[in-house]
C-alpha positions in Angstrom: 3.0 -20.5 -31.2 5.9 -19.6 -28.9 4.8 -18.0 -25.7 6.5 -14.9 -24.3 7.0 -13.4 -20.9 7.5 -9.7 -20.7 9.6 -7.7 -18.2 9.0 -3.9 -17.9 11.0 -1.5 -15.8 10.0 2.2 -15.7 12.4 4.9 -14.8 12.2 8.6 -14.8 13.9 8.9 -18.2 13.5 5.6 -20.0 11.2 2.6 -20.0 12.9 -0.8 -20.7 10.9 -3.7 -22.1 12.3 -7.3 -22.5 10.5 -10.2 -24.1 11.7 -13.7 -23.3 10.4 -16.5 -25.4 9.9 -20.1 -24.2 12.6 -21.1 -26.6 15.1 -18.6 -25.1 14.5 -15.9 -27.7 15.0 -12.3 -26.4 13.7 -9.1 -27.8 14.3 -5.7 -26.1 13.0 -2.1 -26.5 14.0 1.1 -24.8 11.8 4.2 -25.1 11.4 7.5 -23.4 9.1 7.4 -20.3 5.9 9.2 -20.4 6.1 11.1 -17.1 2.5 12.3 -17.0 1.2 8.8 -17.5 3.8 6.0 -17.2 1.4 3.4 -18.5 1.3 5.1 -21.9 5.0 4.4 -22.6 4.6 0.8 -21.6 1.6 0.2 -24.0 3.2 2.1 -26.8 6.6 0.5 -26.4 5.1 -3.0 -26.2 3.0 -2.3 -29.3 6.1 -1.2 -31.2 8.2 -4.3 -30.3 5.3 -6.6 -31.2 5.1 -4.8 -34.6 8.8 -5.0 -35.1 9.0 -8.7 -34.3 5.7 -9.6 -36.0 4.5 -11.2 -32.8 0.8 -11.5 -32.0 -0.4 -9.9 -28.7 -1.8 -13.3 -27.8 1.7 -14.7 -27.7 2.3 -12.8 -24.4 1.3 -14.9 -21.4 2.7 -12.8 -18.6 3.9 -9.3 -17.9 6.1 -8.5 -14.9 6.4 -4.9 -14.0 8.7 -2.9 -11.7 7.7 0.7 -11.1 8.7 3.7 -8.9 5.2 5.3 -9.1 4.7 4.7 -5.3 8.2 5.8 -4.4 7.9 8.9 -6.5 4.6 9.9 -4.8 6.2 9.6 -1.4 9.4 11.5 -2.3 7.5 14.3 -4.0 4.7 14.4 -1.4 2.2 13.9 -4.2 0.2 11.0 -2.7 -3.4 10.9 -1.7 -4.9 13.2 0.9 -4.7 10.7 3.8 -6.2 10.6 7.3 -4.9 8.6 10.3 -7.0 7.1 13.1 -4.9 6.0 16.1 -5.1 5.4 19.8 -5.6 8.4 22.1 -2.2 9.7 23.3 -0.4 8.4 20.1 -1.4 11.1 17.7 2.1 12.4 17.2 4.0 9.2 16.7 4.7 10.2 13.0 6.6 13.3 14.2 8.1 11.9 17.4 9.4 8.9 15.4 12.0 6.9 17.3 13.6 10.0 19.0 16.8 9.3 17.1 18.3 12.1 15.1 20.5 11.2 12.0 22.5 14.4 12.6 23.0 14.6 16.3 25.0 17.9 16.3 23.4 19.6 13.3 21.2 22.3 14.9 19.9 23.3 11.4 18.6 19.9 10.7 14.8 19.6 10.6 12.7 16.4 10.4 11.0 15.6 7.1 7.3 16.7 7.1 5.0 13.8 7.9 2.8 12.4 5.1 -0.3 13.1 7.3 -0.7 16.6 8.8 -1.7 16.8 12.4 -5.2 18.0 11.8 -5.8 14.9 9.7 -4.9 12.6 12.6 -7.8 11.6 14.7 -7.8 9.6 18.0 -10.2 7.1 19.5 -10.4 6.3 23.2 -9.4 2.6 23.4 -6.6 0.5 24.8 -5.3 -3.0 24.1 -2.3 -4.2 26.1 0.8 -6.0 24.7 -0.8 -9.4 25.6 -3.8 -8.6 23.4 -6.2 -8.0 26.3 -8.7 -5.2 26.0 -8.2 -2.8 28.8 -10.6 -0.1 27.4 -13.2 -1.2 24.8 -13.6 0.9 21.7 -17.1 2.5 21.5 -18.4 2.1 17.9 -19.8 5.7 18.2 -16.3 7.0 18.9 -14.9 5.2 15.8 -17.7 6.6 13.7 -17.0 10.1 15.0 -13.3 9.8 14.0 -14.3 8.6 10.5 -16.9 11.4 10.1 -14.3 14.0 11.0 -11.9 12.7 8.4 -14.6 12.5 5.7 -15.5 16.1 6.4 -11.9 16.9 5.5 -12.3 15.2 2.1 -9.6 12.6 2.7 -8.9 10.2 -0.2 -7.7 7.3 2.0 -7.6 6.4 5.7 -4.9 4.6 7.7 -5.8 2.9 11.0 -3.1 2.1 13.5 -4.2 1.3 17.1 -1.9 0.3 20.0 -0.9 -3.4 20.0 -3.3 -4.3 17.2 -0.8 -6.9 16.1 -1.8 -8.8 19.3 -5.5 -8.2 18.9 -6.9 -6.6 15.8 -10.5 -6.4 16.9 -10.6 -2.6 17.5 -9.0 -1.9 14.1 -11.6 -4.1 12.5 -14.3 -2.1 14.2 -12.9 1.0 12.7 -12.8 -0.6 9.3 -16.5 -1.5 9.7 -17.3 2.1 10.4 -15.3 3.2 7.3 -17.1 0.7 5.2 -20.5 1.9 6.4 -19.7 5.6 5.9 -17.6 5.4 2.8 -17.7 1.9 1.1 -15.3 2.8 -1.7 -12.8 4.8 0.3 -9.4 3.0 0.4 -8.3 2.1 4.0 -5.3 0.4 5.4 -5.1 -1.4 8.7 -1.8 -1.9 10.5 -2.9 -5.4 11.5 -3.1 -6.2 7.7 -0.1 -4.2 6.5 2.5 -4.8 9.2 1.2 -6.7 12.2 4.4 -6.3 14.3 5.5 -4.4 17.4 7.1 -0.9 17.3 4.6 1.9 17.0 6.5 4.2 14.6 7.5 1.6 12.2 3.9 0.1 12.1 2.2 3.5 11.9 4.5 4.9 9.2 4.3 1.8 7.0 0.5 1.8 7.3 0.3 5.5 6.5 2.5 5.0 3.4 0.3 2.2 2.2 -2.8 4.3 2.5 -1.0 7.3 1.0 0.0 5.6 -2.3 -2.8 3.1 -2.7 -5.1 5.5 -4.7 -2.2 6.7 -6.8 -1.0 3.1 -7.6 -4.6 2.0 -8.2 -5.3 4.7 -10.8 -2.0 3.9 -12.5 -2.7 0.1 -12.6 -6.2 0.6 -13.9 -4.9 2.8 -16.7 -2.2 0.3 -17.6 -4.6 -2.6 -17.6 -7.0 -0.7 -19.8 -4.2 0.2 -22.2 -3.0 -3.4 -22.4 -6.5 -4.7 -23.0 -7.1 -2.2 -25.8 -3.8 -3.2 -27.4 -4.9 -6.9 -27.3 -2.5 -7.9 -24.6 -4.6 -9.6 -22.1 -1.8 -11.4 -20.3 -1.8 -11.4 -16.5 0.0 -8.4 -14.9 2.3 -9.0 -12.0 4.1 -6.3 -9.9 7.4 -6.4 -8.2 7.3 -5.5 -4.6 9.9 -3.9 -2.3 10.3 -7.3 -0.7 11.4 -8.7 -4.1 8.2 -10.7 -4.4 5.7 -10.4 -7.1 1.9 -9.8 -6.7 -1.1 -9.6 -9.0 -2.2 -6.1 -10.2 -5.6 -6.5 -8.4 -3.9 -7.2 -5.1 -1.4 -4.4 -5.7 -4.2 -1.9 -6.0 -5.4 -2.8 -2.6 -2.1 -3.0 -0.8 0.4 -0.9 -2.7 3.1 -0.8 0.0 2.5 -3.9 2.1 5.6 -5.3 3.7 6.3 -9.0 4.0 3.8 -10.1 6.6 4.3 -12.6 9.4 2.1 -15.6 8.9 0.9 -15.4 12.5 -0.2 -11.8 12.2 -1.8 -12.4 8.8 -3.8 -15.4 9.8 -5.0 -13.8 13.1 -6.4 -10.8 11.2 -8.1 -13.0 8.6 -9.7 -15.2 11.3 -10.8 -12.3 13.5 -14.0 -10.4 13.7 -14.6 -7.6 16.3 -17.1 -9.7 18.2 -15.3 -13.1 18.3 -11.6 -12.3 18.8 -10.2 -13.7 22.0 -6.9 -12.6 23.5 -4.1 -15.3 23.6 -3.4 -16.8 27.1 -0.7 -15.2 29.1 2.6 -17.0 29.3 3.6 -18.1 32.8 6.3 -16.1 34.4 
């Protein structure tokens, strides 16, 4: 039996499906997108092309999928109700941004509304310096207080972005532990995992976006996986990322908008625990 790989691209108007066989055979299908549930059009279109080509669902070994579900949620402000926990004094980074105005002399220009409203941004009293040294330790009770306040607001996801966490993620990991104790199933995104790099606005906004779209993307991928399984297509599902890389659907549900990570930041966060992390030695001046 000839094995096929499937490529699916979903747009606002049409969904395009391409089947590529191991022998070079190509089959294509274009159908209208199902805006209320994009997964529906994929499953129905794939079922139609299998029927037209008389191929068995088992012939499909892999499905690669590009989607704008996350982008649409951001542009339309239809993502999850998201809370942000950040360092005291940095609550307004999302609105201050980089202080650069794209229209310097346009007095009518207004900044886009942040994805997290101010009352859903909570602060904790802690401080890590640029060398990764703890100048003010995070009190676990303070982290729990911030988490409790967001849970009272019925948030659907939490983003955590503390100052210089790319150099020392221990405080963010403490907050993550508090979230897991209080709400084990609540999606949370840590900046030390999403984008462990300098520049506060870029790191904060990327982490917030990841938290904002993760529940939306998660629901979509679960619906797609269920529909494919019911249609007999049990091939592995891969997603195209903004970095042009692909990732598994299970990983995509956890990190919907993760940027390409630096190996140093990623490994540091994986190795770390709140109690064992040690700051790197200072470089001689």
